[in-house]
N, C-alpha and C positions, 0 to 999 in steps of 0.2 A: 306832452299830450293831453290833448283833452280826450271827452269821450269819441266826440264826432271824426277825429282822425282816426283812432284806433279803429272803430267800425269802419270807417273809409279804407283806412289797411288792408283791415280784414276781405274786406268785398271784394279789392282787386288782387290781394294773393290766390284769395280761392278761383276768384273770376279766368284769372290768367293760369292757373291747375288744370284749368277744363279748357284752355285754348279757346276761349270763347271770346267772341270780339266783346265792343261797349254798346255796337252797332245792334249785333243780335241779341243780348241780353237789355238794351233797351227794348226792341219790338216784346218781349217775353217780357218785360212789366210794366210795359206802355205806356214809357215813358223817354221824352228826347233825348240822343242821345248825349247833349250837354251834361244832363242832368244826373246821369251815369257818373261823369268826368268828374264833374263838383261833389258828389257825392263819398269817392274812392281820393279825394284830394280831401277832405272834410272841409269844403268849402259850403256846401249844403249839410239842411237835417234832413237825414233820412225819417221819414215816419213810420209809425210802427207797421201800418198795412204793408207798406211799400219789405219791413224786415222779414213780414211773415211772406211776405210772396219770394223773394229772396229764397228764403231758406225749403220756401214748396220746391221751387225750381230745380236746387240743389241734391234736395232732401237730405239736407243739414238741422238739424234741433236748433232752435233759436240759441238754446243755451251754449250748447256746441259754436255756434255762430261768434256768440258776444264770448266767448273767454278765449283770449290771448295765449293761454297755455297749453289749449288741445288741440289736435290735430285732427279735424275729422275726416269721414270717408267722404267724398263728394261724390255722387251721382246723378245721372243727367236723365229723369224721364220726365213724364210728363205729372202734371201735381194738379191738385184736386182744390179748391177756394177753401176755405177753413171760415167757418161764420164767428162773427167776431173781430172789430179793428180796438187795437187802443187808439189814442190820440198823439199827435206828434209833441214832441217830446219838449219840456217847456226851459226855458234858460230863466229860471229864478233862484240865486244862490241864499239860503232863509241867513241869517243876521242873528250871532248869537245873542241869546236872551238870559244869560248868568241866573239873574234871579233866577227866573222860569226852572234852571238847571239846578239850581236848588231844594225847591218845591219842590219836582219830580224824585228828584234822589231822596227826600226825606218822604214822600211819598208809597214808596219803592221799598222804602229799609221801613215805614212802619206795617205796609201790606204782607212782604214775604221775607223782610233782611232776618227773622229770625229761625227762617228754615235752615236746615245745618248744610245743603248745599248751596245758599245764597253764601259766594265768598267774590271779592272784588272784578276777576275773569268774567261771571254770572253776569253781575252789575250790570260790567261796559255793554255788553251784548243785549240785554233789557234795553237800556238807554237805545241802542242801535235802533233794534226795534222799532221802538217805540217811537223814536226821531224821524224813519222811514216811511213806515205805515203812514203815519200821520201826512207825510208828506206826500206820499201817493196818492192818499184818498181825498185829500181836503188842499192841495196846489199849494199851502201853506206850512209856516214854521210852529212848531212845536218850544220846542229848545233851540231846533239849527244847529245845533255842536258841530264840530268838525272831529271827522272818523279819519281814521290813518288803517291802510291794509296791513295787519302784520300777520303771521303763519299761525295766530293764533285764531285772528279773524280778524274785525272791526276794534278799533280802540279809539273814544275819545279823547283827544290831547287835552281838551282843559280841564279834564276828570281832576289830575293831583295840587294841582293851585285851586281850585273850589273845594276840594278836601281837606283840602291845610285849610282855608280860610274859615271854614265850619269846626273844624275840630279847635281851631284858636276861640273863635266862639263858642264853645260847645254846643253844639249844634248837633252832633255826632261824635260818636265813640272809633277810635278803629282798635281791631283788637286783631293779634296772631291766634291762629287757633292749626288744628291738622283737623281735617277730614279725609276718612279712611289713611290714614297714614301721610297724604300728600300734606304741604304746610298750604296755608289757608289765609288770604288776609281778607277779613271781616268787620264789616259797617253795622253798629248799633244806633239807634236814634235814639236822642236827646228830647228834640220837640217834635211837635206834631205839626202836620203840613197846612199852610194855608189855604183852603180849600178855597175860597172869594179867589183866589190868584185863577182861579182854573174856568176852562168853560168846558160847554156839561159835553161835546165830544173830545173833548180831550180826555176827560177821565173815563169817556167810553172806549178811548182807544189804549189808554194804559193798563186799563183793567180787562181789555182784548188781549195786551201784549203775555201780560201780568199770567192768565187763566191757562195760556195755550202754551207758557212756555220756563213759567219756574220753575217747575218742577225737573227742568235738565238739569246735571249736575256741567262743570265746565266745561271738559273735552265732549259732552254730547250737544251743549249749546254753540261750542265753537265748529264745531262739524257741519251740522244744521242750519251757521252762516255765513258756510264756504258755499254751498248753494245756492245764495240769493243772486242774481245778476245785479246788484249794484259792487258785490264784493270780487265777483269773477270779471267785472270789466277794469275791474284798477289794478295797476301793476305793484309789484311790493314795495313799502315806505311811502306809496301815496296816499294822495287826500282820497276818498273815496265822494264823485259825485251824484250829488241829490238827483238830480233829471235821470238818472239812468234807473230810478225807482219805475218808470214809467215803460219800462223790457221786461220787468220782472215776467215772471211766467209760475204754476201752480206749483210747489203750495204756497207759497212766497206773497202773491201778487193777496192785492187786500180791497181789489175796486172790480167793481161788476159792470166791466167795459162791455159787456154785450147788450146788456141792458140799455146803457147809455148808447151804442149804435139802434136801437130796435131790435 
């Protein structure tokens, strides 16, 4: 089930829970009634300003609205318009760039790989935030890896195969160690990244993620990733959709939507 159907079902469930008809909701949201029906069936994309309006009508935080595993408290009161809206969701599934994946991994390992907290789990999350932050900010791929939701947070599906290739080529080294009495898998770089393969804005996003998150241990960064909208809107074991990044809320959003909207 894609994100539009998930959000649509959530809308319908919450609307029916309050006993509000589609006609009434349509008037409150200043939309034609068929638009509400299309949103609830997943046939129509919902703009972020419409999502904000829905959350304000029912006094439900956007994070709760997007989280399929959370049962929100619905309250019907008058709502006040918030400043700043986000653009409509984009449908653009990034293509994998395996060569860029290798260069980004080498960049991460050369920058922070020697830190005692940087094991495999932390690397997974750093890659996720690099990919999704770049996609939110520039609406194009950096790596474009495929991330699956599991109980420990987003996991890049291609990681094991790419690492295996890099180990065979002696580009990196895999090391088993302990971190505060917990088993840890570390990767040490044997090569430097090819910086000519990066654009300036790619380096900027990578460095920003490393500066913000590379001090976290596996438990901390996993917990942090569980608050990000793309993770919240995905069911266990499913692939996390990139377009859900445009529904991010602070502190995860890296884009100044208010400035874009004047």
